[in-house]
C-alpha positions as CSV (number, residue, x, y, z in Angstrom):
1,X,88.0,111.8,79.9
2,X,86.8,112.1,83.5
3,X,87.8,109.3,85.9
4,X,87.2,108.0,89.5
5,X,90.2,108.6,91.8
6,X,90.9,106.4,94.9
7,X,92.3,107.9,98.0
8,X,95.4,105.7,97.6
9,X,96.3,108.0,94.7
10,X,95.2,111.3,96.4
11,X,97.3,110.7,99.5
12,X,100.4,110.7,97.2
13,X,99.6,114.3,96.3
14,X,100.5,115.6,99.8
15,X,102.4,112.8,101.5
16,X,105.9,112.3,100.1
17,X,106.0,108.7,101.2
18,X,102.9,107.9,99.1
19,X,104.0,109.8,96.0
20,X,104.8,107.8,92.9
21,X,105.2,108.7,89.2
22,X,101.6,107.3,88.8
23,X,100.1,109.6,91.5
24,X,102.0,112.6,90.0
25,X,100.7,111.8,86.5
26,X,97.1,111.5,87.8
27,X,97.4,114.8,89.5
28,X,98.6,116.3,86.2
29,X,95.5,114.9,84.5
30,X,93.4,117.2,86.8
31,X,94.6,120.2,84.8
32,X,92.3,119.1,82.0
33,X,89.9,116.5,83.5
34,X,87.5,116.1,86.5
35,X,87.8,113.3,89.0
36,X,84.9,111.7,90.7
37,X,84.8,110.2,94.2
38,X,82.1,108.6,96.5
39,X,81.2,110.5,99.7
40,X,83.3,108.3,101.9
41,X,86.4,109.9,100.2
42,X,86.0,113.0,102.3
43,X,86.3,111.0,105.5
44,X,89.3,109.1,104.1
45,X,91.0,112.4,103.0
46,X,90.6,113.9,106.5
47,X,91.6,110.6,108.3
48,X,94.8,110.2,106.3
49,X,95.8,113.8,106.9
50,X,94.9,113.6,110.6
51,X,96.8,110.3,111.0
52,X,99.9,111.8,109.2
53,X,99.8,114.7,111.6
54,X,99.4,112.5,114.6
55,X,102.4,110.4,113.5
56,X,104.5,113.5,113.0
57,X,104.6,113.1,109.2
58,X,102.8,116.4,108.7
59,X,102.5,119.3,111.1
60,X,98.9,120.1,112.0
61,X,98.9,123.3,109.9
62,X,100.3,121.3,106.9
63,X,97.6,118.7,107.3
64,X,95.0,121.5,107.2
65,X,96.7,123.0,104.1
66,X,96.8,119.6,102.4
67,X,93.1,119.0,102.9
68,X,92.3,122.5,101.7
69,X,94.6,122.1,98.6
70,X,93.0,118.8,97.7
71,X,89.4,120.1,98.2
72,X,90.3,122.9,95.8
73,X,91.0,120.5,92.9
74,X,88.4,119.6,90.3
75,X,87.1,116.6,92.2
76,X,83.4,116.0,92.3
77,X,81.9,114.2,95.3
78,X,79.0,112.0,94.1
79,X,76.1,112.3,96.6
80,X,73.9,109.6,95.2
81,X,72.6,107.1,97.7
82,X,73.9,103.6,96.9
83,X,72.0,100.7,98.4
84,X,74.3,98.8,100.9
85,X,73.3,95.6,99.2
86,X,74.8,96.8,96.0
87,X,78.1,97.6,97.8
88,X,78.1,94.2,99.6
89,X,77.5,92.4,96.3
90,X,80.4,94.2,94.6
91,X,82.6,93.6,97.7
92,X,81.8,89.9,97.6
93,X,82.1,89.5,93.8
94,X,85.4,91.2,93.6
95,X,86.9,90.4,97.1
96,X,87.0,94.1,98.0
97,X,86.5,96.1,101.2
98,X,83.3,98.0,101.4
99,X,85.3,101.2,100.8
100,X,86.9,100.0,97.6
101,X,83.5,98.7,96.5
102,X,82.1,102.3,96.7
103,X,84.8,103.5,94.3
104,X,84.1,100.5,91.9
105,X,80.3,101.1,92.1
106,X,80.8,104.8,91.1
107,X,83.1,103.9,88.3
108,X,80.6,101.2,87.0
109,X,77.6,103.5,87.3
110,X,79.3,106.3,85.3
111,X,81.4,104.0,83.1
112,X,84.6,105.7,84.1
113,X,88.1,104.2,84.6
114,X,89.6,104.2,88.1
115,X,92.9,105.8,89.2
116,X,94.1,103.5,92.1
117,X,97.3,102.1,93.5
118,X,95.5,99.4,95.4
119,X,96.0,96.0,93.7
120,X,92.6,94.5,94.5
121,X,90.7,97.6,93.3
122,X,92.8,97.7,90.1
123,X,92.0,94.0,89.4
124,X,88.3,94.6,90.1
125,X,88.3,97.6,87.7
126,X,89.8,95.5,85.0
127,X,87.5,92.5,85.6
128,X,84.4,94.8,85.7
129,X,85.2,96.4,82.4
130,X,85.7,100.0,83.7
131,X,89.5,99.8,83.5
132,X,92.4,101.6,85.0
133,X,93.5,105.2,84.4
134,X,96.7,105.1,82.4
135,X,98.1,108.6,82.3
């Protein structure tokens, strides 16, 4: 079954300090499934890789390779325009950041579970009825 994947999981695919058995299992799921993300995910992906390089966690070349690797995975970026009022409503209802609300909105619109490490987003996914990816 397709799913929505949060950047908290994706960063574990190329940053050893963020890797967990959960992030590894979600990555394995991409061998047979497609993940979906909101457009802001691309900015998050690049920002985490750039920050890791700036902090000396990754070399600049490794940051570029990590981004290239992740972009080559079966991850679909949803380009639908979501009204900001909708994101604000979800953020307020579930006590989320606007960023996490974007992932929740996508999951709710497509009725897909979310792969996330973030506690608030996991709670919101359960309360909203979309659920959590359990590899």
